[in-house]
CHARMM-style PDB file with segment names, atoms N, HN, CA, C and O in Angstrom:
ATOM      1  N   MET     1      16.544  -4.532  -6.149  1.00  0.00      PROA
ATOM      2  CA  MET     1      15.144  -4.183  -6.300  1.00  0.00      PROA
ATOM      3  C   MET     1      14.995  -2.684  -6.052  1.00  0.00      PROA
ATOM      4  O   MET     1      15.522  -2.145  -5.079  1.00  0.00      PROA
ATOM      5  N   THR     2      14.277  -2.033  -6.935  1.00  0.00      PROA
ATOM      6  HN  THR     2      13.848  -2.471  -7.725  1.00  0.00      PROA
ATOM      7  CA  THR     2      14.050  -0.596  -6.773  1.00  0.00      PROA
ATOM      8  C   THR     2      12.939  -0.363  -5.741  1.00  0.00      PROA
ATOM      9  O   THR     2      12.204  -1.284  -5.385  1.00  0.00      PROA
ATOM     10  N   SER     3      12.834   0.861  -5.278  1.00  0.00      PROA
ATOM     11  HN  SER     3      13.432   1.609  -5.567  1.00  0.00      PROA
ATOM     12  CA  SER     3      11.766   1.169  -4.314  1.00  0.00      PROA
ATOM     13  C   SER     3      10.394   0.992  -4.965  1.00  0.00      PROA
ATOM     14  O   SER     3       9.438   0.605  -4.292  1.00  0.00      PROA
ATOM     15  N   ASP     4      10.287   1.271  -6.270  1.00  0.00      PROA
ATOM     16  HN  ASP     4      11.064   1.585  -6.817  1.00  0.00      PROA
ATOM     17  CA  ASP     4       9.019   1.067  -6.978  1.00  0.00      PROA
ATOM     18  C   ASP     4       8.655  -0.422  -6.983  1.00  0.00      PROA
ATOM     19  O   ASP     4       7.500  -0.782  -6.756  1.00  0.00      PROA
ATOM     20  N   GLN     5       9.622  -1.264  -7.237  1.00  0.00      PROA
ATOM     21  HN  GLN     5      10.560  -0.971  -7.422  1.00  0.00      PROA
ATOM     22  CA  GLN     5       9.379  -2.709  -7.221  1.00  0.00      PROA
ATOM     23  C   GLN     5       8.993  -3.176  -5.814  1.00  0.00      PROA
ATOM     24  O   GLN     5       8.129  -4.037  -5.655  1.00  0.00      PROA
ATOM     25  N   GLU     6       9.640  -2.602  -4.798  1.00  0.00      PROA
ATOM     26  HN  GLU     6      10.343  -1.902  -4.927  1.00  0.00      PROA
ATOM     27  CA  GLU     6       9.298  -2.938  -3.408  1.00  0.00      PROA
ATOM     28  C   GLU     6       7.847  -2.575  -3.111  1.00  0.00      PROA
ATOM     29  O   GLU     6       7.131  -3.353  -2.479  1.00  0.00      PROA
ATOM     30  N   ARG     7       7.406  -1.398  -3.561  1.00  0.00      PROA
ATOM     31  HN  ARG     7       7.987  -0.766  -4.074  1.00  0.00      PROA
ATOM     32  CA  ARG     7       6.027  -0.979  -3.304  1.00  0.00      PROA
ATOM     33  C   ARG     7       5.033  -1.913  -3.984  1.00  0.00      PROA
ATOM     34  O   ARG     7       3.993  -2.237  -3.410  1.00  0.00      PROA
ATOM     35  N   TRP     8       5.351  -2.353  -5.223  1.00  0.00      PROA
ATOM     36  HN  TRP     8       6.195  -2.090  -5.689  1.00  0.00      PROA
ATOM     37  CA  TRP     8       4.479  -3.320  -5.903  1.00  0.00      PROA
ATOM     38  C   TRP     8       4.423  -4.616  -5.119  1.00  0.00      PROA
ATOM     39  O   TRP     8       3.344  -5.176  -4.924  1.00  0.00      PROA
ATOM     40  N   ALA     9       5.572  -5.100  -4.666  1.00  0.00      PROA
ATOM     41  HN  ALA     9       6.448  -4.644  -4.825  1.00  0.00      PROA
ATOM     42  CA  ALA     9       5.613  -6.350  -3.905  1.00  0.00      PROA
ATOM     43  C   ALA     9       4.816  -6.220  -2.610  1.00  0.00      PROA
ATOM     44  O   ALA     9       4.099  -7.142  -2.221  1.00  0.00      PROA
ATOM     45  N   GLU    10       4.943  -5.080  -1.947  1.00  0.00      PROA
ATOM     46  HN  GLU    10       5.526  -4.331  -2.262  1.00  0.00      PROA
ATOM     47  CA  GLU    10       4.193  -4.845  -0.708  1.00  0.00      PROA
ATOM     48  C   GLU    10       2.693  -4.797  -0.981  1.00  0.00      PROA
ATOM     49  O   GLU    10       1.902  -5.363  -0.227  1.00  0.00      PROA
ATOM     50  N   ALA    11       2.303  -4.116  -2.063  1.00  0.00      PROA
ATOM     51  HN  ALA    11       2.946  -3.656  -2.676  1.00  0.00      PROA
ATOM     52  CA  ALA    11       0.878  -4.027  -2.408  1.00  0.00      PROA
ATOM     53  C   ALA    11       0.306  -5.415  -2.700  1.00  0.00      PROA
ATOM     54  O   ALA    11      -0.799  -5.736  -2.262  1.00  0.00      PROA
ATOM     55  N   ILE    12       1.051  -6.231  -3.433  1.00  0.00      PROA
ATOM     56  HN  ILE    12       1.949  -5.970  -3.788  1.00  0.00      PROA
ATOM     57  CA  ILE    12       0.599  -7.589  -3.744  1.00  0.00      PROA
ATOM     58  C   ILE    12       0.461  -8.416  -2.465  1.00  0.00      PROA
ATOM     59  O   ILE    12      -0.526  -9.129  -2.285  1.00  0.00      PROA
ATOM     60  N   ALA    13       1.444  -8.318  -1.591  1.00  0.00      PROA
ATOM     61  HN  ALA    13       2.246  -7.739  -1.737  1.00  0.00      PROA
ATOM     62  CA  ALA    13       1.400  -9.076  -0.331  1.00  0.00      PROA
ATOM     63  C   ALA    13       0.213  -8.644   0.531  1.00  0.00      PROA
ATOM     64  O   ALA    13      -0.464  -9.483   1.125  1.00  0.00      PROA
ATOM     65  N   ILE    14      -0.035  -7.344   0.597  1.00  0.00      PROA
ATOM     66  HN  ILE    14       0.515  -6.662   0.114  1.00  0.00      PROA
ATOM     67  CA  ILE    14      -1.152  -6.836   1.402  1.00  0.00      PROA
ATOM     68  C   ILE    14      -2.477  -7.278   0.790  1.00  0.00      PROA
ATOM     69  O   ILE    14      -3.400  -7.645   1.517  1.00  0.00      PROA
ATOM     70  N   GLU    15      -2.579  -7.248  -0.534  1.00  0.00      PROA
ATOM     71  HN  GLU    15      -1.829  -6.950  -1.124  1.00  0.00      PROA
ATOM     72  CA  GLU    15      -3.812  -7.699  -1.183  1.00  0.00      PROA
ATOM     73  C   GLU    15      -4.056  -9.180  -0.897  1.00  0.00      PROA
ATOM     74  O   GLU    15      -5.186  -9.584  -0.622  1.00  0.00      PROA
ATOM     75  N   ARG    16      -3.020  -9.968  -0.961  1.00  0.00      PROA
ATOM     76  HN  ARG    16      -2.103  -9.640  -1.185  1.00  0.00      PROA
ATOM     77  CA  ARG    16      -3.167 -11.404  -0.689  1.00  0.00      PROA
ATOM     78  C   ARG    16      -3.573 -11.666   0.753  1.00  0.00      PROA
ATOM     79  O   ARG    16      -4.387 -12.548   1.028  1.00  0.00      PROA
ATOM     80  N   GLN    17      -3.005 -10.900   1.663  1.00  0.00      PROA
ATOM     81  HN  GLN    17      -2.345 -10.183   1.439  1.00  0.00      PROA
ATOM     82  CA  GLN    17      -3.288 -11.120   3.081  1.00  0.00      PROA
ATOM     83  C   GLN    17      -4.651 -10.581   3.500  1.00  0.00      PROA
ATOM     84  O   GLN    17      -5.338 -11.205   4.308  1.00  0.00      PROA
ATOM     85  N   HSD    18      -5.051  -9.434   2.964  1.00  0.00      PROA
ATOM     86  HN  HSD    18      -4.493  -8.926   2.307  1.00  0.00      PROA
ATOM     87  CA  HSD    18      -6.259  -8.760   3.449  1.00  0.00      PROA
ATOM     88  C   HSD    18      -7.417  -8.745   2.453  1.00  0.00      PROA
ATOM     89  O   HSD    18      -8.532  -8.359   2.803  1.00  0.00      PROA
ATOM     90  N   GLY    19      -7.157  -9.160   1.227  1.00  0.00      PROA
ATOM     91  HN  GLY    19      -6.251  -9.474   0.944  1.00  0.00      PROA
ATOM     92  CA  GLY    19      -8.218  -9.220   0.224  1.00  0.00      PROA
ATOM     93  C   GLY    19      -8.890  -7.880   0.014  1.00  0.00      PROA
ATOM     94  O   GLY    19      -8.228  -6.849  -0.100  1.00  0.00      PROA
ATOM     95  N   MET    20     -10.219  -7.904  -0.036  1.00  0.00      PROA
ATOM     96  HN  MET    20     -10.757  -8.741   0.057  1.00  0.00      PROA
ATOM     97  CA  MET    20     -10.981  -6.681  -0.299  1.00  0.00      PROA
ATOM     98  C   MET    20     -10.863  -5.658   0.832  1.00  0.00      PROA
ATOM     99  O   MET    20     -11.207  -4.490   0.648  1.00  0.00      PROA
ATOM    100  N   MET    21     -10.383  -6.084   1.986  1.00  0.00      PROA
ATOM    101  HN  MET    21     -10.104  -7.032   2.136  1.00  0.00      PROA
ATOM    102  CA  MET    21     -10.197  -5.165   3.109  1.00  0.00      PROA
ATOM    103  C   MET    21      -8.836  -4.471   3.065  1.00  0.00      PROA
ATOM    104  O   MET    21      -8.528  -3.659   3.938  1.00  0.00      PROA
ATOM    105  N   ALA    22      -8.021  -4.785   2.058  1.00  0.00      PROA
ATOM    106  HN  ALA    22      -8.271  -5.444   1.350  1.00  0.00      PROA
ATOM    107  CA  ALA    22      -6.676  -4.204   1.965  1.00  0.00      PROA
ATOM    108  C   ALA    22      -6.679  -2.676   1.958  1.00  0.00      PROA
ATOM    109  O   ALA    22      -5.867  -2.076   2.662  1.00  0.00      PROA
ATOM    110  N   PRO    23      -7.558  -2.019   1.193  1.00  0.00      PROA
ATOM    111  CA  PRO    23      -7.546  -0.550   1.225  1.00  0.00      PROA
ATOM    112  C   PRO    23      -7.825   0.014   2.623  1.00  0.00      PROA
ATOM    113  O   PRO    23      -7.207   0.994   3.038  1.00  0.00      PROA
ATOM    114  N   MET    24      -8.748  -0.607   3.332  1.00  0.00      PROA
ATOM    115  HN  MET    24      -9.250  -1.403   2.994  1.00  0.00      PROA
ATOM    116  CA  MET    24      -9.049  -0.143   4.683  1.00  0.00      PROA
ATOM    117  C   MET    24      -7.856  -0.372   5.610  1.00  0.00      PROA
ATOM    118  O   MET    24      -7.526   0.481   6.434  1.00  0.00      PROA
ATOM    119  N   TRP    25      -7.214  -1.531   5.467  1.00  0.00      PROA
ATOM    120  HN  TRP    25      -7.481  -2.224   4.798  1.00  0.00      PROA
ATOM    121  CA  TRP    25      -6.046  -1.839   6.300  1.00  0.00      PROA
ATOM    122  C   TRP    25      -4.953  -0.804   6.067  1.00  0.00      PROA
ATOM    123  O   TRP    25      -4.343  -0.314   7.018  1.00  0.00      PROA
ATOM    124  N   ILE    26      -4.706  -0.471   4.795  1.00  0.00      PROA
ATOM    125  HN  ILE    26      -5.202  -0.869   4.023  1.00  0.00      PROA
ATOM    126  CA  ILE    26      -3.677   0.526   4.486  1.00  0.00      PROA
ATOM    127  C   ILE    26      -4.073   1.889   5.038  1.00  0.00      PROA
ATOM    128  O   ILE    26      -3.229   2.596   5.589  1.00  0.00      PROA
ATOM    129  N   ALA    27      -5.334   2.270   4.901  1.00  0.00      PROA
ATOM    130  HN  ALA    27      -6.020   1.696   4.454  1.00  0.00      PROA
ATOM    131  CA  ALA    27      -5.788   3.565   5.429  1.00  0.00      PROA
ATOM    132  C   ALA    27      -5.589   3.641   6.940  1.00  0.00      PROA
ATOM    133  O   ALA    27      -5.162   4.670   7.463  1.00  0.00      PROA
ATOM    134  N   GLU    28      -5.898   2.557   7.636  1.00  0.00      PROA
ATOM    135  HN  GLU    28      -6.246   1.721   7.211  1.00  0.00      PROA
ATOM    136  CA  GLU    28      -5.700   2.522   9.083  1.00  0.00      PROA
ATOM    137  C   GLU    28      -4.216   2.627   9.426  1.00  0.00      PROA
ATOM    138  O   GLU    28      -3.839   3.294  10.390  1.00  0.00      PROA
ATOM    139  N   ARG    29      -3.384   1.967   8.635  1.00  0.00      PROA
ATOM    140  HN  ARG    29      -3.690   1.425   7.852  1.00  0.00      PROA
ATOM    141  CA  ARG    29      -1.937   2.016   8.858  1.00  0.00      PROA
ATOM    142  C   ARG    29      -1.420   3.434   8.641  1.00  0.00      PROA
ATOM    143  O   ARG    29      -0.606   3.925   9.423  1.00  0.00      PROA
ATOM    144  N   ILE    30      -1.886   4.092   7.589  1.00  0.00      PROA
ATOM    145  HN  ILE    30      -2.547   3.694   6.953  1.00  0.00      PROA
ATOM    146  CA  ILE    30      -1.473   5.470   7.327  1.00  0.00      PROA
ATOM    147  C   ILE    30      -1.877   6.374   8.493  1.00  0.00      PROA
ATOM    148  O   ILE    30      -1.099   7.226   8.922  1.00  0.00      PROA
ATOM    149  N   GLY    31      -3.089   6.184   9.001  1.00  0.00      PROA
ATOM    150  HN  GLY    31      -3.721   5.492   8.653  1.00  0.00      PROA
ATOM    151  CA  GLY    31      -3.547   6.970  10.145  1.00  0.00      PROA
ATOM    152  C   GLY    31      -2.689   6.756  11.375  1.00  0.00      PROA
ATOM    153  O   GLY    31      -2.342   7.710  12.072  1.00  0.00      PROA
ATOM    154  N   ALA    32      -2.347   5.502  11.644  1.00  0.00      PROA
ATOM    155  HN  ALA    32      -2.629   4.727  11.078  1.00  0.00      PROA
ATOM    156  CA  ALA    32      -1.510   5.192  12.812  1.00  0.00      PROA
ATOM    157  C   ALA    32      -0.122   5.805  12.661  1.00  0.00      PROA
ATOM    158  O   ALA    32       0.425   6.356  13.616  1.00  0.00      PROA
ATOM    159  N   LEU    33       0.443   5.710  11.473  1.00  0.00      PROA
ATOM    160  HN  LEU    33      -0.001   5.263  10.696  1.00  0.00      PROA
ATOM    161  CA  LEU    33       1.774   6.287  11.238  1.00  0.00      PROA
ATOM    162  C   LEU    33       1.736   7.808  11.365  1.00  0.00      PROA
ATOM    163  O   LEU    33       2.665   8.415  11.899  1.00  0.00      PROA
ATOM    164  N   ALA    34       0.661   8.419  10.872  1.00  0.00      PROA
ATOM    165  HN  ALA    34      -0.093   7.926  10.438  1.00  0.00      PROA
ATOM    166  CA  ALA    34       0.518   9.872  10.984  1.00  0.00      PROA
ATOM    167  C   ALA    34       0.428  10.298  12.443  1.00  0.00      PROA
ATOM    168  O   ALA    34       1.024  11.298  12.845  1.00  0.00      PROA
ATOM    169  N   MET    35      -0.320   9.535  13.232  1.00  0.00      PROA
ATOM    170  HN  MET    35      -0.804   8.724  12.906  1.00  0.00      PROA
ATOM    171  CA  MET    35      -0.450   9.845  14.664  1.00  0.00      PROA
ATOM    172  C   MET    35       0.896   9.754  15.381  1.00  0.00      PROA
ATOM    173  O   MET    35       1.145  10.476  16.347  1.00  0.00      PROA
ATOM    174  N   MET    36       1.762   8.857  14.896  1.00  0.00      PROA
ATOM    175  HN  MET    36       1.559   8.270  14.112  1.00  0.00      PROA
ATOM    176  CA  MET    36       3.091   8.696  15.492  1.00  0.00      PROA
ATOM    177  C   MET    36       4.089   9.715  14.951  1.00  0.00      PROA
ATOM    178  O   MET    36       5.213   9.812  15.442  1.00  0.00      PROA
ATOM    179  N   GLY    37       3.673  10.474  13.935  1.00  0.00      PROA
ATOM    180  HN  GLY    37       2.760  10.395  13.536  1.00  0.00      PROA
ATOM    181  CA  GLY    37       4.568  11.464  13.345  1.00  0.00      PROA
ATOM    182  C   GLY    37       5.581  10.864  12.384  1.00  0.00      PROA
ATOM    183  O   GLY    37       6.599  11.489  12.090  1.00  0.00      PROA
ATOM    184  N   ASP    38       5.317   9.661  11.893  1.00  0.00      PROA
ATOM    185  HN  ASP    38       4.489   9.152  12.132  1.00  0.00      PROA
ATOM    186  CA  ASP    38       6.229   8.970  10.981  1.00  0.00      PROA
ATOM    187  C   ASP    38       5.929   9.398   9.542  1.00  0.00      PROA
ATOM    188  O   ASP    38       5.184   8.728   8.828  1.00  0.00      PROA
ATOM    189  N   VAL    39       6.511  10.508   9.134  1.00  0.00      PROA
ATOM    190  HN  VAL    39       7.117  11.053   9.714  1.00  0.00      PROA
ATOM    191  CA  VAL    39       6.254  11.064   7.816  1.00  0.00      PROA
ATOM    192  C   VAL    39       6.722  10.104   6.721  1.00  0.00      PROA
ATOM    193  O   VAL    39       6.023   9.911   5.727  1.00  0.00      PROA
ATOM    194  N   GLY    40       7.882   9.511   6.897  1.00  0.00      PROA
ATOM    195  HN  GLY    40       8.450   9.668   7.705  1.00  0.00      PROA
ATOM    196  CA  GLY    40       8.400   8.563   5.918  1.00  0.00      PROA
ATOM    197  C   GLY    40       7.494   7.364   5.757  1.00  0.00      PROA
ATOM    198  O   GLY    40       7.281   6.885   4.643  1.00  0.00      PROA
ATOM    199  N   GLY    41       6.959   6.874   6.861  1.00  0.00      PROA
ATOM    200  HN  GLY    41       7.132   7.263   7.767  1.00  0.00      PROA
ATOM    201  CA  GLY    41       6.032   5.749   6.814  1.00  0.00      PROA
ATOM    202  C   GLY    41       4.742   6.104   6.099  1.00  0.00      PROA
ATOM    203  O   GLY    41       4.204   5.303   5.335  1.00  0.00      PROA
ATOM    204  N   VAL    42       4.252   7.305   6.349  1.00  0.00      PROA
ATOM    205  HN  VAL    42       4.689   7.956   6.969  1.00  0.00      PROA
ATOM    206  CA  VAL    42       3.031   7.764   5.669  1.00  0.00      PROA
ATOM    207  C   VAL    42       3.271   7.823   4.165  1.00  0.00      PROA
ATOM    208  O   VAL    42       2.440   7.357   3.386  1.00  0.00      PROA
ATOM    209  N   VAL    43       4.393   8.389   3.757  1.00  0.00      PROA
ATOM    210  HN  VAL    43       5.068   8.767   4.390  1.00  0.00      PROA
ATOM    211  CA  VAL    43       4.721   8.483   2.326  1.00  0.00      PROA
ATOM    212  C   VAL    43       4.795   7.084   1.725  1.00  0.00      PROA
ATOM    213  O   VAL    43       4.235   6.830   0.658  1.00  0.00      PROA
ATOM    214  N   ARG    44       5.482   6.183   2.408  1.00  0.00      PROA
ATOM    215  HN  ARG    44       5.937   6.390   3.275  1.00  0.00      PROA
ATOM    216  CA  ARG    44       5.627   4.810   1.907  1.00  0.00      PROA
ATOM    217  C   ARG    44       4.268   4.144   1.722  1.00  0.00      PROA
ATOM    218  O   ARG    44       4.001   3.559   0.672  1.00  0.00      PROA
ATOM    219  N   PHE    45       3.409   4.231   2.732  1.00  0.00      PROA
ATOM    220  HN  PHE    45       3.626   4.706   3.584  1.00  0.00      PROA
ATOM    221  CA  PHE    45       2.115   3.564   2.630  1.00  0.00      PROA
ATOM    222  C   PHE    45       1.174   4.244   1.639  1.00  0.00      PROA
ATOM    223  O   PHE    45       0.293   3.587   1.084  1.00  0.00      PROA
ATOM    224  N   LYS    46       1.341   5.532   1.408  1.00  0.00      PROA
ATOM    225  HN  LYS    46       2.056   6.065   1.859  1.00  0.00      PROA
ATOM    226  CA  LYS    46       0.562   6.183   0.351  1.00  0.00      PROA
ATOM    227  C   LYS    46       1.002   5.664  -1.012  1.00  0.00      PROA
ATOM    228  O   LYS    46       0.177   5.484  -1.908  1.00  0.00      PROA
ATOM    229  N   GLU    47       2.302   5.425  -1.168  1.00  0.00      PROA
ATOM    230  HN  GLU    47       2.971   5.571  -0.440  1.00  0.00      PROA
ATOM    231  CA  GLU    47       2.809   4.844  -2.420  1.00  0.00      PROA
ATOM    232  C   GLU    47       2.264   3.426  -2.601  1.00  0.00      PROA
ATOM    233  O   GLU    47       1.880   3.038  -3.704  1.00  0.00      PROA
ATOM    234  N   ILE    48       2.233   2.663  -1.519  1.00  0.00      PROA
ATOM    235  HN  ILE    48       2.545   2.978  -0.623  1.00  0.00      PROA
ATOM    236  CA  ILE    48       1.677   1.307  -1.570  1.00  0.00      PROA
ATOM    237  C   ILE    48       0.192   1.381  -1.929  1.00  0.00      PROA
ATOM    238  O   ILE    48      -0.297   0.579  -2.725  1.00  0.00      PROA
ATOM    239  N   ALA    49      -0.520   2.340  -1.345  1.00  0.00      PROA
ATOM    240  HN  ALA    49      -0.123   2.992  -0.699  1.00  0.00      PROA
ATOM    241  CA  ALA    49      -1.948   2.501  -1.627  1.00  0.00      PROA
ATOM    242  C   ALA    49      -2.184   2.770  -3.112  1.00  0.00      PROA
ATOM    243  O   ALA    49      -3.134   2.252  -3.697  1.00  0.00      PROA
ATOM    244  N   THR    50      -1.323   3.575  -3.713  1.00  0.00      PROA
ATOM    245  HN  THR    50      -0.551   3.996  -3.237  1.00  0.00      PROA
ATOM    246  CA  THR    50      -1.445   3.859  -5.146  1.00  0.00      PROA
ATOM    247  C   THR    50      -1.264   2.585  -5.958  1.00  0.00      PROA
ATOM    248  O   THR    50      -2.027   2.327  -6.889  1.00  0.00      PROA
ATOM    249  N   LYS    51      -0.259   1.787  -5.612  1.00  0.00      PROA
ATOM    250  HN  LYS    51       0.361   1.996  -4.855  1.00  0.00      PROA
ATOM    251  CA  LYS    51      -0.023   0.525  -6.325  1.00  0.00      PROA
ATOM    252  C   LYS    51      -1.195  -0.429  -6.113  1.00  0.00      PROA
ATOM    253  O   LYS    51      -1.630  -1.097  -7.051  1.00  0.00      PROA
ATOM    254  N   LEU    52      -1.701  -0.493  -4.900  1.00  0.00      PROA
ATOM    255  HN  LEU    52      -1.347   0.051  -4.138  1.00  0.00      PROA
ATOM    256  CA  LEU    52      -2.825  -1.379  -4.607  1.00  0.00      PROA
ATOM    257  C   LEU    52      -4.053  -0.976  -5.418  1.00  0.00      PROA
ATOM    258  O   LEU    52      -4.766  -1.832  -5.941  1.00  0.00      PROA
ATOM    259  N   GLU    53      -4.296   0.321  -5.521  1.00  0.00      PROA
ATOM    260  HN  GLU    53      -3.717   1.017  -5.097  1.00  0.00      PROA
ATOM    261  CA  GLU    53      -5.430   0.800  -6.303  1.00  0.00      PROA
ATOM    262  C   GLU    53      -5.308   0.354  -7.761  1.00  0.00      PROA
ATOM    263  O   GLU    53      -6.281  -0.108  -8.357  1.00  0.00      PROA
ATOM    264  N   LEU    54      -4.118   0.494  -8.328  1.00  0.00      PROA
ATOM    265  HN  LEU    54      -3.328   0.869  -7.843  1.00  0.00      PROA
ATOM    266  CA  LEU    54      -3.882   0.040  -9.702  1.00  0.00      PROA
ATOM    267  C   LEU    54      -4.071  -1.469  -9.821  1.00  0.00      PROA
ATOM    268  O   LEU    54      -4.670  -1.964 -10.776  1.00  0.00      PROA
ATOM    269  N   LEU    55      -3.556  -2.174  -8.848  1.00  0.00      PROA
ATOM    270  HN  LEU    55      -3.069  -1.772  -8.072  1.00  0.00      PROA
ATOM    271  CA  LEU    55      -3.649  -3.634  -8.841  1.00  0.00      PROA
ATOM    272  C   LEU    55      -5.108  -4.102  -8.777  1.00  0.00      PROA
ATOM    273  O   LEU    55      -5.516  -4.985  -9.531  1.00  0.00      PROA
ATOM    274  N   MET    56      -5.872  -3.514  -7.890  1.00  0.00      PROA
ATOM    275  HN  MET    56      -5.541  -2.796  -7.278  1.00  0.00      PROA
ATOM    276  CA  MET    56      -7.261  -3.926  -7.695  1.00  0.00      PROA
ATOM    277  C   MET    56      -8.161  -3.487  -8.861  1.00  0.00      PROA
ATOM    278  O   MET    56      -9.206  -4.089  -9.108  1.00  0.00      PROA
ATOM    279  N   SER    57      -7.747  -2.444  -9.563  1.00  0.00      PROA
ATOM    280  HN  SER    57      -6.899  -1.955  -9.362  1.00  0.00      PROA
ATOM    281  CA  SER    57      -8.538  -1.990 -10.717  1.00  0.00      PROA
ATOM    282  C   SER    57      -8.193  -2.766 -11.980  1.00  0.00      PROA
ATOM    283  O   SER    57      -8.879  -2.650 -12.996  1.00  0.00      PROA
ATOM    284  N   GLY    58      -7.135  -3.553 -11.912  1.00  0.00      PROA
ATOM    285  HN  GLY    58      -6.579  -3.648 -11.087  1.00  0.00      PROA
ATOM    286  CA  GLY    58      -6.704  -4.321 -13.067  1.00  0.00      PROA
ATOM    287  C   GLY    58      -5.677  -3.605 -13.917  1.00  0.00      PROA
ATOM    288  O   GLY    58      -5.116  -4.199 -14.838  1.00  0.00      PROA
ATOM    289  N   GLU    59      -5.419  -2.345 -13.629  1.00  0.00      PROA
ATOM    290  HN  GLU    59      -5.874  -1.862 -12.881  1.00  0.00      PROA
ATOM    291  CA  GLU    59      -4.455  -1.578 -14.418  1.00  0.00      PROA
ATOM    292  C   GLU    59      -3.016  -1.981 -14.124  1.00  0.00      PROA
ATOM    293  O   GLU    59      -2.126  -1.744 -14.941  1.00  0.00      PROA
ATOM    294  N   GLY    60      -2.783  -2.584 -12.972  1.00  0.00      PROA
ATOM    295  HN  GLY    60      -3.506  -2.777 -12.309  1.00  0.00      PROA
ATOM    296  CA  GLY    60      -1.414  -2.960 -12.597  1.00  0.00      PROA
ATOM    297  C   GLY    60      -1.028  -4.355 -13.025  1.00  0.00      PROA
ATOM    298  O   GLY    60       0.094  -4.792 -12.770  1.00  0.00      PROA
ATOM    299  N   ARG    61      -1.931  -5.058 -13.667  1.00  0.00      PROA
ATOM    300  HN  ARG    61      -2.842  -4.703 -13.874  1.00  0.00      PROA
ATOM    301  CA  ARG    61      -1.648  -6.427 -14.087  1.00  0.00      PROA
ATOM    302  C   ARG    61      -1.180  -6.436 -15.533  1.00  0.00      PROA
ATOM    303  O   ARG    61      -1.776  -5.804 -16.406  1.00  0.00      PROA
ATOM    304  N   ALA    62      -0.110  -7.160 -15.759  1.00  0.00      PROA
ATOM    305  HN  ALA    62       0.374  -7.674 -15.050  1.00  0.00      PROA
ATOM    306  CA  ALA    62       0.443  -7.237 -17.122  1.00  0.00      PROA
ATOM    307  C   ALA    62      -0.213  -8.343 -17.910  1.00  0.00      PROA
ATOM    308  OT1 ALA    62       0.124  -8.556 -19.074  1.00  0.00      PROA
TER     309      ALA     62
END
């Protein structure tokens, strides 16, 4: 599985778990990771946020 595929899978899982609150959950996670100085984690969750945005807008659905 590529990292892009992993991010899609993570975005789908987060959407299923948090529903319409998923964007807020991801934003809070990014903030927490930033406070901890986890640059890699911030990058990862920003990538997930991008996939989630596409997914929720319908652009990510085939």
